C-alpha positions as CSV (number, residue, x, y, z in Angstrom):
1,M,0.3,0.5,0.0
2,P,1.4,3.7,-1.1
3,F,-0.3,4.6,2.7
4,A,-1.5,3.4,5.7
5,A,-5.6,4.0,6.5
6,N,-4.9,4.6,9.6
7,V,-1.6,4.1,12.5
8,L,-3.3,0.6,13.5
9,E,-2.2,-0.5,10.4
10,L,2.1,0.4,11.1
11,I,1.8,-2.0,14.0
12,G,4.6,-5.1,12.7
13,N,6.5,-5.8,9.6
14,T,9.6,-3.6,11.8
15,P,13.2,-3.3,10.0
16,M,16.2,-5.7,10.5
17,I,19.6,-4.7,10.9
18,E,22.9,-6.5,12.0
19,V,25.0,-5.4,14.7
20,R,28.5,-4.7,13.1
21,R,30.5,-3.0,15.8
22,F,30.0,-5.2,18.8
23,D,32.2,-8.7,19.3
24,T,29.8,-11.4,18.4
25,G,32.4,-14.5,18.4
26,P,31.3,-16.7,15.8
27,C,28.0,-15.3,15.2
28,R,26.2,-13.4,13.4
29,L,23.8,-11.1,15.2
30,F,20.5,-9.5,14.4
31,L,18.2,-7.3,15.5
32,K,15.3,-6.5,15.3
33,L,13.6,-2.9,15.3
34,E,10.4,-3.5,17.6
35,N,10.5,0.3,18.9
36,Q,10.2,1.5,14.6
37,N,6.3,0.4,15.9
38,P,4.0,3.7,16.2
39,G,3.1,3.9,20.1
40,G,7.7,3.1,19.9
41,S,7.6,-1.0,21.4
42,I,6.9,-4.6,21.1
43,K,4.2,-4.4,22.8
44,D,1.7,-2.1,20.5
45,R,1.6,-5.9,18.6
46,I,-0.1,-7.8,21.1
47,A,-1.9,-4.7,22.7
48,L,-3.9,-4.6,18.9
49,S,-4.2,-8.3,19.3
50,M,-5.7,-8.7,22.6
51,I,-8.6,-5.7,22.0
52,E,-9.1,-7.5,18.5
53,A,-9.9,-10.7,20.1
54,A,-12.0,-9.1,23.5
55,E,-14.3,-7.2,20.9
56,R,-14.9,-10.8,18.4
57,D,-15.3,-12.7,21.3
58,G,-18.0,-9.7,22.9
59,R,-15.7,-9.4,26.2
60,L,-15.1,-5.4,24.7
61,Q,-18.5,-3.3,23.7
62,A,-18.4,0.0,22.5
63,G,-17.7,2.9,24.8
64,G,-15.7,0.4,27.6
65,T,-13.2,0.3,29.5
66,L,-9.6,-1.1,28.8
67,I,-7.6,-1.8,32.8
68,E,-3.8,-3.1,33.0
69,A,-1.3,-3.5,34.8
70,T,1.8,-2.5,33.1
71,A,5.6,-1.4,33.3
72,G,4.7,0.6,30.4
73,N,5.1,-0.1,26.9
74,T,1.8,-2.4,27.1
75,G,0.4,0.2,28.3
76,L,1.3,2.6,26.0
77,G,0.3,0.5,23.6
78,L,-3.3,-0.5,25.1
79,A,-4.0,3.8,25.2
80,L,-2.6,4.2,21.8
81,V,-5.0,1.3,20.4
82,A,-8.0,2.5,22.9
83,A,-7.7,6.0,21.5
84,Q,-8.1,5.0,17.6
85,K,-10.9,2.4,18.9
86,G,-12.5,5.4,21.5
87,Y,-12.1,3.1,24.5
88,R,-11.6,4.2,28.0
89,C,-8.1,3.1,29.0
90,V,-6.9,2.0,32.6
91,L,-3.4,2.0,33.8
92,V,-2.3,0.7,37.0
93,I,1.8,0.8,36.8
94,P,4.8,0.5,39.5
95,D,6.5,3.9,41.1
96,K,9.8,2.8,39.0
97,M,8.3,3.8,35.4
98,A,10.4,6.0,33.5
99,Q,8.6,9.5,34.1
100,E,8.8,9.6,29.6
101,K,6.8,6.7,29.9
102,V,4.3,7.9,31.9
103,L,4.0,11.3,30.2
104,H,3.8,9.3,26.8
105,L,0.4,7.3,28.5
106,R,-0.9,10.8,29.7
107,A,-0.7,11.9,26.5
108,L,-2.2,9.1,24.8
109,G,-5.0,9.9,27.4
110,A,-4.7,7.4,29.2
111,E,-5.7,7.5,33.4
112,I,-3.1,6.7,35.1
113,R,-2.8,4.6,38.5
114,M,0.5,4.5,40.2
115,T,1.2,1.9,42.5
116,R,4.0,0.2,44.4
117,A,7.8,-1.4,42.6
118,D,8.4,-3.3,46.0
119,V,5.7,-4.9,46.7
120,G,4.7,-9.0,45.7
121,K,2.3,-10.5,44.7
122,G,-1.3,-10.8,47.3
123,H,-1.0,-7.5,48.0
124,P,-3.2,-4.7,48.0
125,E,-0.5,-2.4,46.8
126,Y,0.4,-5.3,44.1
127,Y,0.7,-3.8,40.9
128,Q,-1.6,-6.6,39.2
129,D,-4.1,-7.3,42.5
130,M,-4.9,-3.2,41.8
131,A,-6.4,-3.4,38.4
132,E,-7.9,-7.0,39.1
133,R,-9.7,-4.9,42.1
134,L,-10.7,-2.0,39.3
135,T,-12.1,-4.3,36.9
136,A,-14.9,-5.1,40.0
137,E,-15.6,-1.6,40.7
138,I,-15.5,0.0,37.2
139,P,-19.1,-1.4,35.1
140,G,-17.8,-2.3,31.7
141,S,-14.6,-3.0,32.5
142,L,-12.0,-5.2,30.7
143,Y,-8.5,-6.2,32.3
144,V,-6.5,-7.0,30.0
145,N,-3.9,-9.4,31.5
146,Q,-1.6,-9.5,29.0
147,F,0.1,-12.3,31.5
148,A,-2.1,-14.4,30.9
149,N,-4.3,-13.5,27.1
150,P,-4.0,-15.7,25.2
151,A,-4.0,-13.1,21.9
152,N,-1.0,-11.9,23.4
153,P,1.3,-15.5,22.6
154,A,-0.7,-15.7,19.8
155,A,0.4,-12.2,18.0
156,H,3.5,-13.3,18.3
157,E,2.6,-17.4,16.6
158,S,1.3,-16.2,13.9
159,G,2.9,-12.0,14.0
160,T,6.3,-11.9,14.8
161,G,7.7,-15.0,14.1
162,P,7.0,-15.8,10.0
163,E,8.8,-12.1,9.8
164,I,11.8,-13.3,11.6
165,W,11.5,-16.1,9.8
166,Q,11.3,-14.6,6.3
167,Q,13.3,-11.5,7.2
168,M,16.2,-14.7,8.0
169,D,16.0,-15.7,4.7
170,Q,15.1,-18.9,7.0
171,D,18.4,-19.7,8.2
172,L,18.5,-18.6,12.3
173,D,20.2,-20.8,14.9
174,A,18.6,-18.9,18.2
175,V,16.5,-16.0,19.1
176,V,17.4,-14.6,22.0
177,C,14.3,-13.2,24.4
178,G,12.9,-11.9,27.0
179,V,9.7,-12.8,29.6
180,G,7.8,-9.7,31.2
181,S,4.7,-11.2,30.2
182,G,5.8,-14.1,28.3
183,G,4.1,-13.5,25.2
184,T,6.8,-13.1,22.5
185,L,9.2,-16.4,24.3
186,T,5.9,-18.1,24.5
187,G,4.6,-17.4,21.2
188,L,7.6,-17.3,19.1
189,G,8.9,-20.8,20.6
190,R,5.6,-22.3,19.5
191,Y,6.4,-20.9,15.9
192,F,9.5,-22.2,15.9
193,R,8.7,-25.6,17.2
194,K,6.8,-25.6,14.6
195,T,8.7,-24.7,11.4
196,A,11.9,-25.0,12.4
197,P,12.2,-27.3,15.6
198,H,16.7,-26.3,15.5
199,V,16.2,-22.8,16.3
200,K,17.2,-22.5,20.2
201,M,15.2,-20.2,22.4
202,V,17.1,-18.4,24.9
203,L,16.1,-16.3,27.4
204,A,17.7,-13.2,29.0
205,D,17.0,-11.9,32.7
206,P,17.8,-9.3,34.9
207,R,19.9,-10.4,37.8
208,G,17.5,-10.7,40.5
209,S,15.1,-12.7,38.1
210,V,13.6,-16.1,39.6
211,L,13.4,-17.1,35.5
212,A,16.7,-17.9,34.6
213,E,17.5,-19.5,38.0
214,L,14.2,-21.5,37.5
215,V,16.0,-22.2,34.1
216,K,19.0,-23.2,35.1
217,S,18.7,-25.2,38.4
218,G,14.6,-25.8,38.4
219,R,14.6,-23.7,42.0
220,M,12.2,-21.2,42.4
221,T,14.2,-18.4,44.5
222,T,13.2,-15.6,46.5
223,A,13.2,-12.5,43.1
224,G,15.6,-9.9,44.5
225,S,15.1,-5.6,42.9
226,W,16.0,-4.4,39.2
227,L,16.1,-1.3,37.7
228,V,15.7,-2.4,34.2
229,E,11.8,-2.4,33.0
230,G,9.8,-4.4,30.9
231,I,11.1,-7.6,31.8
232,G,11.8,-10.4,34.9
233,E,9.8,-11.0,37.1
234,D,8.8,-12.4,40.5
235,F,6.7,-15.5,39.3
236,V,6.4,-17.3,36.1
237,P,3.4,-15.6,34.4
238,P,0.6,-18.4,33.2
239,N,2.1,-17.0,29.6
240,C,5.1,-17.7,29.9
241,D,6.3,-21.3,28.7
242,L,9.7,-21.9,30.4
243,S,10.2,-25.2,28.6
244,L,10.6,-23.7,25.2
245,V,13.8,-22.2,26.7
246,H,17.3,-23.6,26.1
247,A,19.9,-21.4,27.9
248,A,19.2,-18.6,30.0
249,Y,21.8,-16.1,30.3
250,P,21.2,-13.3,33.8
251,V,22.1,-9.7,32.8
252,S,22.8,-7.2,35.7
253,D,21.5,-3.6,35.3
254,A,25.3,-1.8,35.6
255,E,25.5,-4.9,32.3
256,S,22.6,-3.7,30.9
257,F,22.4,-0.1,30.9
258,D,26.1,0.0,29.7
259,T,24.9,-2.1,26.5
260,A,22.0,0.1,25.7
261,R,24.5,3.5,25.5
262,K,27.0,1.3,23.4
263,L,24.5,0.3,21.4
264,L,23.7,4.5,20.3
265,Q,27.3,5.1,20.4
266,E,28.2,2.6,18.5
267,E,25.9,1.6,16.4
268,G,23.5,4.6,16.1
269,I,20.7,2.4,17.7
270,L,18.1,4.9,20.7
271,A,16.8,2.0,22.3
272,G,15.7,0.7,26.1
273,S,16.9,-0.7,29.1
274,S,15.7,-4.1,28.2
275,S,17.2,-4.6,24.6
276,G,20.6,-3.8,26.6
277,T,19.6,-7.0,28.9
278,L,18.8,-8.6,25.8
279,I,21.3,-7.6,23.5
280,T,24.2,-8.1,26.5
281,A,22.5,-11.6,26.8
282,A,22.9,-12.1,22.7
283,L,26.5,-11.3,23.1
284,H,27.0,-13.6,26.0
285,Y,25.7,-16.8,24.0
286,C,27.2,-15.5,20.8
287,R,30.9,-16.2,22.4
288,A,30.2,-19.0,23.7
289,Q,29.9,-20.6,20.4
290,E,32.5,-22.3,19.1
291,K,30.7,-23.0,15.6
292,P,28.5,-20.0,13.5
293,E,24.8,-19.2,14.5
294,R,22.8,-16.8,13.0
295,V,21.2,-14.9,15.9
296,V,18.3,-12.4,16.8
297,T,16.9,-10.7,19.6
298,F,15.4,-7.4,19.6
299,V,15.6,-3.4,20.4
300,C,12.5,-3.8,22.6
301,D,11.6,-0.1,22.2
302,S,13.0,3.5,22.1
303,G,15.2,4.5,24.4
304,N,13.8,7.8,24.0
305,K,11.9,7.1,27.2
306,Y,14.8,6.7,29.6
307,L,16.2,9.8,29.1
308,S,16.0,11.0,32.1
309,K,18.1,7.6,34.1
310,M,20.5,5.6,32.1
311,F,21.0,8.5,29.4
312,N,21.1,11.2,32.1
313,D,24.3,10.6,33.0
314,F,23.9,12.7,36.5
315,W,21.1,9.5,36.9
316,M,24.1,6.8,36.1
317,I,26.2,8.8,38.7
318,D,23.2,8.7,41.1
319,Q,22.6,4.8,41.4
320,G,26.3,4.1,41.1
321,F,26.3,3.0,37.3
322,L,29.7,5.3,37.2
323,D,32.9,5.6,38.0
324,R,34.2,9.1,38.6
325,P,37.7,10.0,39.9
326,H,37.6,8.5,43.2
327,H,38.6,10.9,46.1
328,D,38.0,9.4,49.5
329,D,36.3,12.9,50.2
330,L,32.7,14.7,50.2
331,R,34.1,15.4,47.1
332,D,32.6,11.7,46.2
333,L,29.4,12.8,47.5
334,I,29.0,15.5,44.6
335,T,27.0,14.4,41.3
336,R,27.5,18.5,39.8
337,R,31.3,18.2,40.3
338,H,31.8,22.1,39.3
339,S,35.6,20.4,38.0
340,E,33.7,18.5,35.6
341,G,31.4,21.6,33.8
342,S,28.2,20.4,35.3
343,T,27.7,22.9,38.5
344,V,24.3,25.0,37.4
345,T,25.4,28.6,39.0
346,L,24.4,32.0,38.6
347,A,26.1,35.3,38.7
348,P,25.7,37.7,41.2
349,G,24.2,40.5,38.3
350,D,22.1,37.4,36.2
351,T,18.5,38.2,36.3
352,L,15.8,36.6,38.7
353,L,14.0,35.6,35.8
354,V,17.1,33.8,34.4
355,A,17.8,32.4,38.0
356,Y,13.3,30.9,37.8
357,N,14.0,29.6,34.3
358,R,17.1,27.3,35.1
359,M,16.2,26.2,38.5
360,R,12.8,24.9,36.6
361,L,15.0,24.2,32.9
362,Y,17.3,21.6,35.6
363,D,14.7,20.7,38.3
364,I,16.6,22.5,41.2
365,S,15.5,23.8,43.8
366,Q,18.8,26.5,44.9
367,L,21.4,27.2,42.9
368,P,24.9,28.8,43.9
369,V,26.2,32.5,42.9
370,V,29.9,32.4,41.5
371,E,31.7,35.1,40.8
372,N,35.7,34.1,40.2
373,G,35.5,31.2,40.8
374,K,34.0,31.9,44.3
375,V,30.6,30.9,45.9
376,V,29.2,34.7,47.0
377,G,25.4,33.6,47.8
378,I,23.2,30.8,48.0
379,L,19.5,31.1,45.6
380,D,17.1,29.4,46.6
381,E,13.2,28.8,45.4
382,S,11.9,31.1,48.4
383,D,14.1,33.5,47.4
384,V,13.0,34.3,44.1
385,L,9.2,34.3,45.7
386,L,10.1,36.6,48.7
387,A,11.5,38.7,46.3
388,V,8.5,38.3,43.5
389,Y,5.8,37.8,45.4
390,G,3.2,40.8,44.4
391,H,5.6,42.3,42.3
392,D,5.9,40.5,39.1
393,E,8.6,43.6,38.0
394,R,11.0,42.4,40.1
395,F,11.8,39.3,38.6
396,A,14.1,42.0,36.8
397,D,15.7,42.2,38.9
398,K,19.7,41.6,40.5
399,V,20.3,38.4,41.8
400,A,22.8,39.6,44.6
401,G,19.2,41.5,46.3
402,A,18.0,38.0,47.0
403,M,20.7,36.0,47.5
404,T,21.4,34.7,50.8
405,S,25.2,35.1,51.6
406,R,25.2,33.1,55.1
407,L,26.9,30.2,53.5
408,E,28.1,26.9,54.6
409,T,31.2,26.2,53.6
410,L,33.2,22.7,54.3
411,P,37.0,21.4,53.4
412,A,36.3,18.6,51.1
413,T,37.9,16.6,54.1
414,A,35.4,17.3,56.4
415,A,33.3,13.9,58.0
416,L,30.0,13.5,56.7
417,S,29.0,14.0,60.4
418,E,29.3,17.8,59.5
419,L,27.2,17.6,57.0
420,L,24.2,16.6,59.5
421,P,23.9,20.5,61.2
422,I,24.0,22.1,58.2
423,F,21.2,20.7,56.5
424,E,19.3,20.4,60.1
425,Q,19.2,24.0,59.4
426,G,17.6,23.8,56.0
427,L,20.6,25.0,54.2
428,V,23.1,22.8,51.4
429,A,27.1,22.4,52.1
430,I,29.2,24.4,50.1
431,V,32.2,21.5,49.3
432,E,35.6,23.6,48.7
433,D,38.5,22.2,47.9
434,G,42.0,24.5,48.4
435,G,40.2,27.9,48.8
436,R,38.7,26.3,44.9
437,F,34.3,26.0,45.1
438,Q,34.1,22.0,44.1
439,G,30.2,21.7,44.5
440,L,27.1,21.4,46.3
441,I,26.0,18.6,48.8
442,T,22.0,18.5,49.7
443,R,20.7,16.1,51.7
444,V,19.1,14.0,48.5
445,D,23.4,13.6,47.5
446,L,24.2,12.4,51.6
447,L,21.3,9.8,51.0
448,N,22.3,8.0,47.7
449,H,25.4,7.7,48.8
450,L,24.3,6.2,51.3
451,R,22.1,4.2,49.5
452,R,24.8,3.6,46.9
453,G,26.9,1.5,49.5
454,M,24.5,-1.2,49.9
455,R,25.3,-2.4,47.0
């Protein structure tokens, strides 16, 4: 067709690309670019499949409400299809989801119910249990339930699998995928078991998920925690047929984020965090082979949903995933180091409007005022508010007239305990080394430092 009748016709038939700049051992590694779907992820496929299946069997009527528990991408797919078909969409999401996904969902018209990511099945705030409860409360609603919906794996058995087989010219040895709901693994496993039984299904699993260990040893362990979004589980979803798995690779958050960032730098592909997990596992698999194989894995979604997280150096530093020079003093607590050009500052002659705009742009509540390399003041939101309230014209006033000159300065060699009296006064600590400004330490910086010590 020269053009599509609507955006839903653009779902599927995504391109394939070969990895060229990574060490793949004796193998060739190919990526199916599911980030090219209109909603930006592989989950568009199952969203359309599950909604159309519910329409066919009468479970979903005109004007009905879709309810789903999701870590993000299934929700985006459902919200996209719901908007096109005129359904209300209510999504229950765990609170570790990237802000970009939340904003995308709301922009599509979805209603969001945020719940805890640190509780398991059976807890009243567990996202799947909450979704079931909402379904019972909202008339005319349908709990989509990607975890047990047969139209989920069917989408991959009838669509994704045949596409891969055709694109690879019927020459394929292994497929690497993760498990969120289990639909991709099960659907592809069923297709290749019938079409090409020699094709091996390889599981990529975030370290902390129970699935890789279950495949390897048959033991159900207690789930840990992980930051990668969309894959990994603390239970085996009904849609997940682990008997199809040939090998399983646990992958750490650090490996996943590092691979995704390198994929952008080396191959020019902006991929999400779960893609980093899949590609890391695929590389481990490829390098472990003694004979050449042709291997496929996925770019599950677009990295533009993670710009504030794994593609943000400051977030990576806060989480302990980026190494920086260590000084074994207070400088190690500073996220935005002045020596690296990372500190957002003001000059005494800047206007309060400039200060306000920088606070909003960088999501910072206080800024150091620097003159000739020395901190001469601190300006925070309350200083700006008190200066301009009732006098809008004062946004043109100079920062020097509103800043606080009462400063709490510590040498880099000061003890952590010396921060607490400063924080108790509601102030931030200004760190200097040899009289040179190094950066600010806030309560959050100290909390991040203490949390990193738990790893």
